[in-house]
N, C-alpha and C positions, 0 to 999 in steps of 0.2 A: 934509734932503737936501743932499748936497754938490754944489757946482757946480765945473765944471772946463773945461778947454779940450779940445775934441775935434777930431780930424782928420776933416773932413767927407768927404774922398775915401775914407778907410779905412772909414767908416760906410757910404758908398754901395756900396763893394766887398763888404762883409760882407752887406749887404741883397741885392745881386745874387746872391751865392753862395748865400744862403739860399733865394731864389726859385728858382734853378736846381736846388738839391737837392730842393725840394718838387715841382717840375715833373717831375724825373726819377723821383721816388717815385710820382707819379701815373701815369706811363707804365708803370712796373713793375706797379702794381696793375691797370691795364687789361689788360696782357699776361697776368697771372695769372687774371683773370676770363675772358678768352678761352680760355685753356688749360683752365680748369675746365669751361667750357661744352662744349668739344670732348670732354673726358674723360667728362662726363655723357652726352653724345650717344652716344659709343662704348659706354659701359656699357649704355645703354638698348638699343642695337642688339644687344649680346651677350645681354642678358636676353631680348629678343624672339626671337633666333635659338634660344636654349635652349628657350624655350616652344614653338617650332615644330619641335623635334627636330633642328635643325642643330647643327653644331659651333660653338663660340665662335670668332669671327674669320671665319667664312664669311659673306660678305655678298653677297646677290643685288642686282645693280644694274640 
């Protein structure tokens, strides 16, 4: 293993950037899950309305 001199501030900044990127990715995943859940619920409503003879997109509230 080679030893050398490292700029600790550069390493700290790189670590902070990496953590920020990971956190941003987790937010994107959570948003995707929420969107997927909404789409699944809409699909279920559409399927239920079709089973009841209504047109897709017609929702009784």
